[in-house]
DRENLO-63767 format. One record per residue (C-alpha): residue number from 0; x, y, z. Coordinates in steps of 0.02 Angstrom, whole numbers. Example, Ala and Ser with C-alpha at 12.3 -4.5 7.8 and 13.67 -1.06 7.14 Angstrom:
<voros>
VORO,0,615,-225,390
VORO,1,684,-53,357
</voros>
This chain:
<voros>
VORO,0,-4545,-1469,11232
VORO,1,-4553,-1566,11071
VORO,2,-4499,-1497,10904
VORO,3,-4675,-1459,10840
VORO,4,-4716,-1348,10987
VORO,5,-4549,-1259,10968
VORO,6,-4579,-1219,10784
VORO,7,-4755,-1152,10819
VORO,8,-4688,-1039,10957
VORO,9,-4554,-967,10842
VORO,10,-4679,-934,10701
VORO,11,-4801,-850,10820
VORO,12,-4662,-737,10886
VORO,13,-4609,-688,10709
VORO,14,-4788,-652,10659
VORO,15,-4810,-535,10808
VORO,16,-4653,-440,10761
VORO,17,-4706,-429,10575
VORO,18,-4882,-375,10622
VORO,19,-4815,-241,10737
VORO,20,-4698,-170,10603
VORO,21,-4831,-175,10463
VORO,22,-4957,-91,10575
VORO,23,-4835,46,10620
VORO,24,-4789,69,10436
VORO,25,-4971,76,10385
VORO,26,-5007,205,10519
VORO,27,-4865,316,10456
VORO,28,-4924,292,10275
VORO,29,-5095,359,10324
VORO,30,-5010,509,10402
VORO,31,-4919,534,10237
VORO,32,-5084,533,10143
VORO,33,-5155,667,10257
VORO,34,-4997,770,10237
VORO,35,-5010,754,10047
VORO,36,-5188,820,10053
VORO,37,-5126,972,10149
VORO,38,-4995,1003,10013
VORO,39,-4844,980,10127
VORO,40,-4734,891,10000
VORO,41,-4576,882,10104
VORO,42,-4663,807,10257
VORO,43,-4756,684,10143
VORO,44,-4590,622,10072
VORO,45,-4519,599,10247
VORO,46,-4672,501,10305
VORO,47,-4674,387,10150
VORO,48,-4488,351,10168
VORO,49,-4516,313,10352
VORO,50,-4657,196,10300
VORO,51,-4535,101,10190
VORO,52,-4413,85,10335
VORO,53,-4547,-15,10426
VORO,54,-4611,-107,10273
VORO,55,-4494,-130,10125
VORO,56,-4637,-204,10023
VORO,57,-4761,-60,10045
VORO,58,-4799,-41,9858
VORO,59,-4924,103,9880
VORO,60,-4791,207,9964
VORO,61,-4671,175,9821
VORO,62,-4807,225,9695
VORO,63,-4845,389,9783
VORO,64,-4662,431,9808
VORO,65,-4622,398,9626
VORO,66,-4755,524,9569
VORO,67,-4705,653,9700
VORO,68,-4524,652,9641
VORO,69,-4583,658,9458
VORO,70,-4689,812,9493
VORO,71,-4545,893,9588
VORO,72,-4436,873,9434
VORO,73,-4322,742,9510
VORO,74,-4349,620,9369
VORO,75,-4200,511,9405
VORO,76,-4254,477,9586
VORO,77,-4430,439,9524
VORO,78,-4362,314,9398
VORO,79,-4252,234,9532
VORO,80,-4406,203,9639
VORO,81,-4498,129,9490
VORO,82,-4349,13,9461
VORO,83,-4358,-47,9642
VORO,84,-4542,-85,9619
VORO,85,-4503,-182,9460
VORO,86,-4371,-284,9553
VORO,87,-4482,-315,9703
VORO,88,-4650,-348,9620
VORO,89,-4615,-372,9434
VORO,90,-4734,-519,9416
VORO,91,-4885,-423,9478
VORO,92,-5020,-364,9357
VORO,93,-5062,-218,9470
VORO,94,-4882,-159,9485
VORO,95,-4851,-170,9297
VORO,96,-5010,-74,9259
VORO,97,-4950,62,9377
VORO,98,-4776,62,9300
VORO,99,-4849,77,9125
VORO,100,-4945,236,9166
VORO,101,-4799,303,9269
VORO,102,-4674,278,9130
VORO,103,-4797,357,9009
VORO,104,-4805,513,9119
VORO,105,-4616,510,9132
VORO,106,-4607,506,8941
VORO,107,-4522,336,8945
VORO,108,-4627,255,8809
VORO,109,-4517,103,8786
VORO,110,-4526,61,8973
VORO,111,-4714,96,8974
VORO,112,-4740,-20,8827
VORO,113,-4633,-154,8910
VORO,114,-4738,-144,9070
VORO,115,-4905,-158,8978
VORO,116,-4841,-304,8875
VORO,117,-4792,-388,9039
VORO,118,-4970,-363,9100
VORO,119,-5035,-454,8946
VORO,120,-4912,-595,8975
VORO,121,-4984,-616,9150
VORO,122,-5164,-577,9099
VORO,123,-5191,-592,8909
VORO,124,-5368,-521,8921
VORO,125,-5323,-367,9020
VORO,126,-5420,-229,8931
VORO,127,-5330,-84,9014
VORO,128,-5159,-137,8952
VORO,129,-5231,-174,8780
VORO,130,-5306,0,8764
VORO,131,-5147,83,8828
VORO,132,-5040,-10,8702
VORO,133,-5160,30,8560
VORO,134,-5159,214,8608
VORO,135,-4970,229,8633
VORO,136,-4930,142,8469
VORO,137,-5052,258,8379
VORO,138,-4974,415,8455
VORO,139,-4801,347,8411
VORO,140,-4861,323,8231
VORO,141,-4839,134,8243
VORO,142,-5007,112,8164
VORO,143,-5006,-72,8118
VORO,144,-4965,-119,8298
VORO,145,-5101,-1,8360
VORO,146,-5225,-79,8239
VORO,147,-5189,-254,8308
VORO,148,-5219,-200,8488
VORO,149,-5381,-108,8447
VORO,150,-5446,-262,8356
VORO,151,-5394,-368,8505
VORO,152,-5486,-251,8623
VORO,153,-5645,-254,8518
VORO,154,-5649,-443,8522
VORO,155,-5664,-425,8710
VORO,156,-5778,-272,8704
VORO,157,-5881,-284,8543
VORO,158,-6005,-154,8605
VORO,159,-5876,-17,8633
VORO,160,-5919,132,8522
VORO,161,-5761,222,8579
VORO,162,-5657,70,8531
VORO,163,-5729,69,8355
VORO,164,-5700,256,8342
VORO,165,-5516,239,8388
VORO,166,-5499,91,8270
VORO,167,-5572,200,8131
VORO,168,-5446,338,8170
VORO,169,-5300,216,8152
VORO,170,-5373,140,7993
VORO,171,-5394,314,7921
VORO,172,-5212,356,7959
VORO,173,-5160,195,7871
VORO,174,-5260,246,7717
VORO,175,-5386,106,7745
VORO,176,-5529,224,7711
VORO,177,-5663,96,7672
VORO,178,-5623,-1,7831
VORO,179,-5622,163,7929
VORO,180,-5794,209,7863
VORO,181,-5860,38,7920
VORO,182,-5787,68,8093
VORO,183,-5866,241,8102
VORO,184,-6031,167,8043
VORO,185,-6019,41,8185
VORO,186,-5994,186,8307
VORO,187,-6161,261,8255
VORO,188,-6247,92,8261
VORO,189,-6195,78,8443
VORO,190,-6213,264,8482
VORO,191,-6321,359,8355
VORO,192,-6280,530,8429
VORO,193,-6090,507,8415
VORO,194,-6060,663,8311
VORO,195,-5873,633,8294
VORO,196,-5910,482,8182
VORO,197,-6012,591,8063
VORO,198,-5869,715,8051
VORO,199,-5740,578,8026
VORO,200,-5837,501,7882
VORO,201,-5862,673,7806
VORO,202,-5674,705,7818
VORO,203,-5637,543,7724
VORO,204,-5765,581,7590
VORO,205,-5693,756,7567
VORO,206,-5517,684,7546
VORO,207,-5588,567,7413
VORO,208,-5676,715,7332
VORO,209,-5841,625,7361
VORO,210,-5925,787,7411
VORO,211,-6102,717,7395
VORO,212,-6068,590,7532
VORO,213,-5977,720,7638
VORO,214,-6128,835,7624
VORO,215,-6243,699,7690
VORO,216,-6132,674,7843
VORO,217,-6118,860,7880
VORO,218,-6305,880,7859
VORO,219,-6335,741,7987
VORO,220,-6221,833,8106
VORO,221,-6304,1002,8090
VORO,222,-6475,923,8117
VORO,223,-6418,903,8298
VORO,224,-6296,1049,8310
VORO,225,-6364,1178,8186
VORO,226,-6256,1324,8244
VORO,227,-6083,1246,8236
VORO,228,-5991,1376,8133
VORO,229,-5848,1260,8083
VORO,230,-5965,1127,8015
VORO,231,-6069,1256,7923
VORO,232,-5909,1315,7837
VORO,233,-5860,1137,7792
VORO,234,-6035,1103,7725
VORO,235,-6033,1264,7625
VORO,236,-5865,1217,7550
VORO,237,-5931,1045,7500
VORO,238,-6085,1121,7418
VORO,239,-5967,1238,7325
VORO,240,-5859,1094,7265
VORO,241,-6016,1002,7211
VORO,242,-6067,1159,7112
VORO,243,-6224,1178,7218
VORO,244,-6196,1363,7231
VORO,245,-6371,1409,7294
VORO,246,-6357,1284,7438
VORO,247,-6180,1344,7474
VORO,248,-6240,1523,7484
VORO,249,-6382,1479,7603
VORO,250,-6266,1386,7722
VORO,251,-6130,1517,7716
VORO,252,-6253,1658,7747
VORO,253,-6314,1563,7900
VORO,254,-6133,1548,7957
VORO,255,-6109,1733,7926
VORO,256,-6260,1773,8034
VORO,257,-6187,1670,8177
VORO,258,-6010,1736,8155
VORO,259,-6023,1903,8061
VORO,260,-5835,1934,8066
VORO,261,-5774,1762,8016
VORO,262,-5660,1795,7868
VORO,263,-5663,1614,7806
VORO,264,-5850,1635,7777
VORO,265,-5816,1790,7672
VORO,266,-5681,1700,7572
VORO,267,-5801,1560,7526
VORO,268,-5949,1675,7497
VORO,269,-5846,1782,7379
VORO,270,-5794,1634,7272
VORO,271,-5972,1568,7276
VORO,272,-6044,1734,7215
VORO,273,-5917,1731,7074
VORO,274,-5982,1561,7017
VORO,275,-6160,1628,7024
VORO,276,-6113,1772,6911
VORO,277,-6127,1905,7045
VORO,278,-5952,1978,7041
VORO,279,-6006,2138,7129
VORO,280,-6052,2037,7283
VORO,281,-5886,1946,7270
VORO,282,-5802,2115,7275
VORO,283,-5901,2164,7430
VORO,284,-5842,2007,7518
VORO,285,-5659,2032,7476
VORO,286,-5665,2217,7516
VORO,287,-5724,2166,7691
VORO,288,-5582,2040,7704
VORO,289,-5447,2163,7652
VORO,290,-5512,2293,7775
VORO,291,-5494,2169,7917
VORO,292,-5342,2071,7864
VORO,293,-5192,2121,7759
VORO,294,-5201,1963,7657
VORO,295,-5100,1966,7495
VORO,296,-5208,1827,7421
VORO,297,-5366,1924,7460
VORO,298,-5299,2083,7378
VORO,299,-5248,1982,7224
VORO,300,-5418,1901,7208
VORO,301,-5503,2068,7233
VORO,302,-5398,2135,7089
VORO,303,-5452,1988,6983
VORO,304,-5635,2027,7019
VORO,305,-5616,2209,6973
VORO,306,-5536,2154,6809
VORO,307,-5688,2045,6774
VORO,308,-5801,2199,6778
VORO,309,-5674,2293,6670
VORO,310,-5616,2412,6807
VORO,311,-5434,2384,6763
VORO,312,-5362,2533,6856
VORO,313,-5440,2481,7021
VORO,314,-5389,2302,6984
VORO,315,-5210,2358,6963
VORO,316,-5213,2451,7130
VORO,317,-5273,2296,7221
VORO,318,-5149,2181,7135
VORO,319,-5009,2304,7176
VORO,320,-5060,2297,7360
VORO,321,-5041,2108,7351
VORO,322,-4869,2129,7272
VORO,323,-4816,2256,7404
VORO,324,-4861,2132,7541
VORO,325,-4782,1983,7453
VORO,326,-4662,2045,7320
VORO,327,-4586,1873,7285
VORO,328,-4750,1791,7236
VORO,329,-4742,1752,7048
VORO,330,-4931,1728,7036
VORO,331,-4963,1909,7085
VORO,332,-4845,1978,6953
VORO,333,-4926,1861,6827
VORO,334,-5098,1926,6873
VORO,335,-5035,2105,6856
VORO,336,-4968,2061,6684
VORO,337,-5137,1993,6627
VORO,338,-5223,2149,6690
VORO,339,-5104,2258,6591
VORO,340,-5140,2153,6436
VORO,341,-5325,2189,6460
VORO,342,-5280,2374,6475
VORO,343,-5175,2355,6316
VORO,344,-5025,2421,6410
VORO,345,-4908,2291,6338
VORO,346,-4747,2373,6399
VORO,347,-4803,2360,6581
VORO,348,-4873,2186,6548
VORO,349,-4704,2129,6485
VORO,350,-4616,2197,6640
VORO,351,-4733,2106,6759
VORO,352,-4728,1941,6664
VORO,353,-4538,1946,6657
VORO,354,-4534,1977,6845
VORO,355,-4649,1828,6870
VORO,356,-4530,1719,6770
VORO,357,-4378,1779,6869
VORO,358,-4465,1714,7024
VORO,359,-4531,1556,6941
VORO,360,-4433,1512,6782
VORO,361,-4543,1362,6739
VORO,362,-4705,1464,6744
VORO,363,-4772,1409,6574
VORO,364,-4929,1516,6573
VORO,365,-4826,1672,6609
VORO,366,-4709,1623,6468
VORO,367,-4855,1601,6348
VORO,368,-4926,1774,6384
VORO,369,-4752,1849,6376
VORO,370,-4741,1778,6199
VORO,371,-4909,1859,6159
VORO,372,-4852,2026,6231
VORO,373,-4692,2022,6128
VORO,374,-4799,1990,5975
VORO,375,-4904,2144,6014
VORO,376,-4742,2244,6036
VORO,377,-4677,2182,5866
VORO,378,-4541,2078,5948
VORO,379,-4584,1923,5848
VORO,380,-4412,1844,5864
VORO,381,-4436,1839,6053
VORO,382,-4614,1774,6031
VORO,383,-4554,1634,5919
VORO,384,-4412,1587,6036
VORO,385,-4527,1574,6188
VORO,386,-4660,1474,6097
VORO,387,-4536,1351,6024
VORO,388,-4464,1323,6197
VORO,389,-4638,1291,6267
VORO,390,-4675,1167,6128
VORO,391,-4508,1080,6156
VORO,392,-4552,1057,6340
VORO,393,-4727,995,6298
VORO,394,-4759,938,6119
VORO,395,-4947,944,6155
VORO,396,-4952,1124,6215
VORO,397,-5093,1171,6097
VORO,398,-5102,1353,6152
VORO,399,-4919,1380,6103
VORO,400,-4935,1276,5945
VORO,401,-5091,1369,5888
VORO,402,-5020,1541,5924
VORO,403,-4856,1506,5836
VORO,404,-4942,1425,5687
VORO,405,-5061,1572,5671
VORO,406,-4917,1697,5684
VORO,407,-4826,1608,5543
VORO,408,-4984,1607,5437
VORO,409,-5026,1788,5473
VORO,410,-4849,1842,5427
VORO,411,-4849,1728,5276
VORO,412,-4686,1644,5333
VORO,413,-4633,1465,5372
VORO,414,-4799,1404,5304
VORO,415,-4747,1221,5301
VORO,416,-4710,1228,5487
VORO,417,-4872,1323,5516
VORO,418,-4973,1190,5425
VORO,419,-4898,1049,5528
VORO,420,-4922,1142,5692
VORO,421,-5103,1188,5659
VORO,422,-5152,1017,5590
VORO,423,-5078,939,5747
VORO,424,-5180,1059,5854
VORO,425,-5343,1022,5764
VORO,426,-5311,835,5772
VORO,427,-5300,853,5962
VORO,428,-5450,972,5975
VORO,429,-5555,948,5817
VORO,430,-5703,1054,5875
VORO,431,-5617,1207,5946
VORO,432,-5671,1358,5841
VORO,433,-5514,1460,5879
VORO,434,-5400,1320,5821
VORO,435,-5508,1289,5666
VORO,436,-5498,1474,5624
VORO,437,-5308,1471,5635
VORO,438,-5300,1321,5518
VORO,439,-5423,1405,5398
VORO,440,-5314,1560,5394
VORO,441,-5160,1455,5358
VORO,442,-5248,1374,5210
VORO,443,-5299,1546,5150
VORO,444,-5117,1601,5156
VORO,445,-5057,1453,5053
VORO,446,-5199,1469,4927
VORO,447,-5300,1316,4978
VORO,448,-5462,1414,4982
VORO,449,-5586,1271,4982
VORO,450,-5501,1191,5133
VORO,451,-5496,1364,5212
VORO,452,-5683,1384,5185
VORO,453,-5720,1212,5256
VORO,454,-5626,1249,5417
VORO,455,-5686,1428,5440
VORO,456,-5866,1376,5415
VORO,457,-5845,1238,5544
VORO,458,-5764,1364,5662
VORO,459,-5914,1480,5646
VORO,460,-6052,1351,5673
VORO,461,-5965,1248,5809
VORO,462,-6049,1262,5978
VORO,463,-6011,1348,6089
VORO,464,-5989,1484,5960
VORO,465,-5834,1591,5967
VORO,466,-5904,1768,5963
VORO,467,-5755,1851,5880
VORO,468,-5763,1967,5730
VORO,469,-5594,1897,5671
VORO,470,-5681,1737,5615
VORO,471,-5798,1835,5503
VORO,472,-5657,1946,5439
VORO,473,-5569,1788,5386
VORO,474,-5729,1711,5317
VORO,475,-5754,1865,5208
VORO,476,-5575,1861,5140
VORO,477,-5588,1675,5101
VORO,478,-5757,1699,5015
VORO,479,-5686,1838,4905
VORO,480,-5548,1721,4843
VORO,481,-5680,1590,4803
VORO,482,-5780,1725,4711
VORO,483,-5927,1696,4829
VORO,484,-5963,1880,4845
VORO,485,-6137,1873,4926
VORO,486,-6060,1760,5058
VORO,487,-5916,1882,5079
VORO,488,-6039,2026,5096
VORO,489,-6131,1931,5234
VORO,490,-5969,1889,5326
VORO,491,-5906,2069,5319
VORO,492,-6077,2134,5372
VORO,493,-6080,2023,5526
VORO,494,-5901,2070,5569
VORO,495,-5947,2254,5549
VORO,496,-6096,2230,5665
VORO,497,-5973,2157,5790
VORO,498,-5861,2310,5779
VORO,499,-5732,2264,5648
VORO,500,-5662,2420,5563
VORO,501,-5570,2313,5435
VORO,502,-5730,2233,5373
VORO,503,-5820,2400,5371
VORO,504,-5702,2456,5234
VORO,505,-5705,2292,5138
VORO,506,-5895,2279,5136
VORO,507,-5905,2435,5028
VORO,508,-5796,2355,4894
VORO,509,-5899,2196,4891
VORO,510,-6068,2288,4890
VORO,511,-6023,2367,4723
VORO,512,-5994,2195,4645
VORO,513,-6157,2108,4691
VORO,514,-6339,2145,4650
VORO,515,-6469,2205,4773
VORO,516,-6559,2039,4750
VORO,517,-6402,1943,4799
VORO,518,-6384,2049,4956
VORO,519,-6565,2020,5004
VORO,520,-6544,1831,4996
VORO,521,-6416,1837,5135
VORO,522,-6482,1991,5227
VORO,523,-6594,1882,5335
VORO,524,-6441,1787,5400
VORO,525,-6360,1952,5449
VORO,526,-6518,2000,5544
VORO,527,-6531,1834,5633
VORO,528,-6347,1831,5679
VORO,529,-6378,1965,5810
VORO,530,-6491,1843,5903
VORO,531,-6372,1697,5877
VORO,532,-6240,1795,5972
VORO,533,-6352,1823,6124
VORO,534,-6303,1700,6260
VORO,535,-6419,1761,6397
VORO,536,-6507,1915,6464
VORO,537,-6627,1969,6601
VORO,538,-6748,2107,6553
VORO,539,-6905,2189,6617
VORO,540,-7033,2281,6511
VORO,541,-7174,2396,6553
VORO,542,-7327,2327,6465
VORO,543,-7479,2425,6413
VORO,544,-7627,2315,6365
VORO,545,-7767,2392,6262
VORO,546,-7928,2308,6209
VORO,547,-8098,2373,6155
VORO,548,-8152,2370,6338
VORO,549,-8002,2405,6448
VORO,550,-7830,2482,6458
VORO,551,-7708,2426,6593
VORO,552,-7524,2426,6633
VORO,553,-7409,2299,6712
VORO,554,-7229,2239,6711
VORO,555,-7166,2082,6629
VORO,556,-6994,2002,6650
VORO,557,-6903,1904,6517
VORO,558,-6763,1783,6556
VORO,559,-6665,1710,6412
VORO,560,-6526,1583,6399
VORO,561,-6479,1452,6273
VORO,562,-6531,1322,6401
VORO,563,-6707,1385,6434
VORO,564,-6729,1480,6270
VORO,565,-6852,1605,6346
VORO,566,-6954,1625,6504
VORO,567,-7087,1758,6516
VORO,568,-7157,1796,6689
VORO,569,-7331,1869,6696
VORO,570,-7390,1948,6859
VORO,571,-7566,1931,6926
VORO,572,-7676,2045,6820
VORO,573,-7844,2045,6735
VORO,574,-7908,1909,6855
VORO,575,-7770,1796,6788
VORO,576,-7657,1717,6921
VORO,577,-7469,1748,6904
VORO,578,-7383,1621,6793
VORO,579,-7226,1585,6691
VORO,580,-7215,1533,6510
VORO,581,-7063,1436,6448
VORO,582,-7032,1446,6262
VORO,583,-6925,1294,6224
VORO,584,-6860,1227,6061
VORO,585,-7006,1108,6048
VORO,586,-7153,1173,6148
VORO,587,-7233,1306,6258
VORO,588,-7237,1252,6440
VORO,589,-7335,1336,6580
VORO,590,-7295,1350,6763
VORO,591,-7409,1313,6850
VORO,592,-7484,1198,6719
VORO,593,-7659,1254,6766
VORO,594,-7620,1427,6694
VORO,595,-7646,1359,6519
VORO,596,-7830,1327,6556
VORO,597,-7858,1515,6580
VORO,598,-7802,1555,6402
VORO,599,-7916,1560,6251
VORO,600,-7869,1479,6085
VORO,601,-7814,1642,6003
VORO,602,-7695,1683,6146
VORO,603,-7624,1508,6141
VORO,604,-7594,1525,5953
VORO,605,-7503,1690,5981
VORO,606,-7391,1607,6110
VORO,607,-7354,1468,5985
VORO,608,-7308,1604,5860
VORO,609,-7185,1681,5984
VORO,610,-7112,1509,6015
VORO,611,-7088,1484,5829
VORO,612,-6987,1644,5820
VORO,613,-6878,1611,5973
VORO,614,-6849,1426,5937
VORO,615,-6742,1457,5783
VORO,616,-6863,1374,5662
VORO,617,-6884,1543,5581
VORO,618,-6710,1527,5506
VORO,619,-6763,1385,5391
VORO,620,-6917,1481,5339
VORO,621,-6817,1636,5290
VORO,622,-6700,1534,5183
VORO,623,-6847,1475,5076
VORO,624,-6950,1635,5075
VORO,625,-7004,1747,4932
VORO,626,-6909,1912,4939
VORO,627,-6964,2086,4892
VORO,628,-6892,2259,4926
VORO,629,-6970,2430,4948
VORO,630,-6849,2568,4991
VORO,631,-6738,2510,5133
VORO,632,-6863,2376,5189
VORO,633,-6840,2197,5129
VORO,634,-6989,2081,5153
VORO,635,-6981,1890,5167
VORO,636,-7141,1787,5146
VORO,637,-7169,1601,5172
VORO,638,-7316,1495,5232
VORO,639,-7413,1644,5298
VORO,640,-7265,1717,5390
VORO,641,-7202,1891,5348
VORO,642,-7034,1959,5407
VORO,643,-6972,2134,5367
VORO,644,-6788,2183,5387
VORO,645,-6708,2356,5379
VORO,646,-6576,2334,5245
VORO,647,-6464,2474,5310
VORO,648,-6452,2411,5488
VORO,649,-6488,2226,5465
VORO,650,-6620,2236,5603
VORO,651,-6786,2142,5602
VORO,652,-6924,2272,5614
VORO,653,-7080,2167,5590
VORO,654,-7135,1985,5611
VORO,655,-7312,1935,5565
VORO,656,-7420,1780,5553
VORO,657,-7555,1824,5427
VORO,658,-7729,1822,5503
VORO,659,-7662,1799,5681
VORO,660,-7545,1933,5748
VORO,661,-7402,2049,5710
VORO,662,-7249,2110,5807
VORO,663,-7172,2277,5763
VORO,664,-6999,2316,5833
VORO,665,-6980,2504,5839
VORO,666,-6809,2513,5921
VORO,667,-6664,2411,5992
VORO,668,-6546,2433,6139
VORO,669,-6369,2365,6148
VORO,670,-6347,2220,6269
VORO,671,-6161,2213,6226
VORO,672,-6057,2298,6093
VORO,673,-6102,2151,5981
VORO,674,-6285,2117,6022
VORO,675,-6451,2210,6027
VORO,676,-6616,2178,6115
VORO,677,-6785,2247,6057
VORO,678,-6823,2395,6169
VORO,679,-6991,2454,6102
VORO,680,-7119,2336,6026
VORO,681,-7301,2333,5977
VORO,682,-7391,2166,5982
VORO,683,-7560,2165,5892
VORO,684,-7691,2034,5867
VORO,685,-7761,2031,5689
VORO,686,-7918,1942,5748
VORO,687,-7983,2067,5875
VORO,688,-7948,2237,5947
VORO,689,-7805,2179,6062
VORO,690,-7642,2278,6069
VORO,691,-7493,2262,6185
VORO,692,-7357,2394,6192
VORO,693,-7191,2345,6272
VORO,694,-7053,2466,6327
VORO,695,-6888,2402,6395
VORO,696,-6855,2467,6571
VORO,697,-6712,2361,6634
VORO,698,-6583,2256,6544
VORO,699,-6437,2157,6610
VORO,700,-6355,1988,6626
VORO,701,-6433,1853,6734
VORO,702,-6345,1759,6872
VORO,703,-6357,1573,6895
VORO,704,-6476,1611,7038
VORO,705,-6604,1672,6911
VORO,706,-6611,1496,6839
VORO,707,-6609,1398,7002
VORO,708,-6797,1374,7010
VORO,709,-6823,1345,6824
VORO,710,-6844,1163,6783
VORO,711,-6827,1170,6594
VORO,712,-6640,1165,6564
VORO,713,-6599,1081,6401
VORO,714,-6426,1142,6357
VORO,715,-6282,1190,6472
VORO,716,-6163,1219,6329
VORO,717,-6091,1392,6357
VORO,718,-5920,1469,6344
VORO,719,-5790,1515,6217
VORO,720,-5647,1431,6130
VORO,721,-5465,1449,6175
VORO,722,-5314,1501,6077
VORO,723,-5255,1655,5987
VORO,724,-5423,1712,5924
</voros>
């Protein structure tokens, strides 16, 4: 036998032996699989180990054994098997992919990462290893590495919407928000219904306080999933942040209908109602919350709402419940202190504010109000000490500077310091009426009356007006020193109308020193000041219309604000369709516009007359009018207009346009303690036999909802100044 034949015979013999052993091992491995399906773990282990005795390279048996031992809790044995696999088949892509997922399940991230990196060494375009590495690095907060692998994956799979989504998540975590938004946009290009991308973009926009963009994304989402309560809440919150309170209410009410007991909805609705001026509904929301959840924050906010409607005792009960639940919260004691200030219980206010400061020594607002309370309790040394400390901490703390400067001026002490403080305040806030008043009072104290007059006048006419009788008290005192007694009489009269007892006494002294003619020249300003103080109201009148042919009744609503000036709503009556009339500063506007075509010329002229009265142009006319007096009635005439004022009350009782129409005001009703609204009027045409009697039936304050559908908004300037006064 030659050598070649011998070698072939040996190889054939070895192959038969190897084949026989592999076949036997494979047969046992199959038995192990069947045993595993039956759940016989111990028998499965025995069969797999027997398989390996026949075939040391049976990788599938190693894989299954490794996972069985891992699930049994024998982690070390599982890792030992994985190590054998690595030693035996460490250059195999398949084996390293298995090892990567195995080590991941075994919480051996370093070994998992090493295995997947080995895969990429062997197969640089292996997508599975790329995705695993991107995911593991992201979960391990190694974001830059994760970013690189996701970008690598997307080069291989540019149409993967999931890949772009995961890339966006990593970019977002890295603060690369613009890049993340582009990735999320790409997701929706590839998969328009991928709702997660809409939510992710919305989340980024919210974090950037770009609520308009966030709203658009949430709206896209709810087009497809309209009843997702979480998204409705997010959308409602964004509308709230964007000050779209009507839209926020609509969305939140929808959420409430879907989930009637969801407290988050009630939290947001309550705050939204507050912004819309409906505090009673805010109270309803937070009463519901506190009945279902003992939330200290909810009790505190409920107390705040009760304080807004001047129910201070109930407010205190609610705030106390918040304190009982969370006694170490300085904000709750602070809120209690403010409520006691409103109740004028300064002793209790001091106690609560001091408790707030024990819990939070750097609570500057609590310190400021503690200074105010000490002032009310005649502890001025403590007031001064606190305010000086606040100013030392923050040299631009205008509230503290103004209060201290005013206190010095009012006590006629340390006037040089007061002057510097108050001039500094006004230089920082030159148009704040409260600060201007303080400076005016300082100048009054040091005898600089002309400068005092200049500043107090500016304080009075600055918009938004500070509706405080103190300004007019001061204006009267300054005018007396300047020997401008008619002006002093006017200032004291207005202050008296606003409830000042001090001015009520002083006006008597001034009245004796000026003539009736001098009083009449400024009486019109006293009468008009009532209307200047009105910020807004919502009223309804019963209207009786009488002509030579008919007599009918209807209701008419009036809505007033400094933005709209006046809106009168006329219901359908007398064959006339329902319509609104807006009396603006410049014109009369109809809604719908076609309503104007139904009016005759005389009616249109009467509406123009009403607009002249409400627009403020009447003020100029009164200042130039001829004046006459008969009894307690003072009459002003100019350019065919006639205005009659009751001298005793300062109320306008008649306005007439000669040859056109006349309005008689028979009585007034208080809107606030400072303002009055005509409650009974007679409107007559002087051209024909038309008469309209109006009787006030309902009067109150409007909410922002009342103005939602009104398009003519010309001035949003509303509010009050800040500071001592």
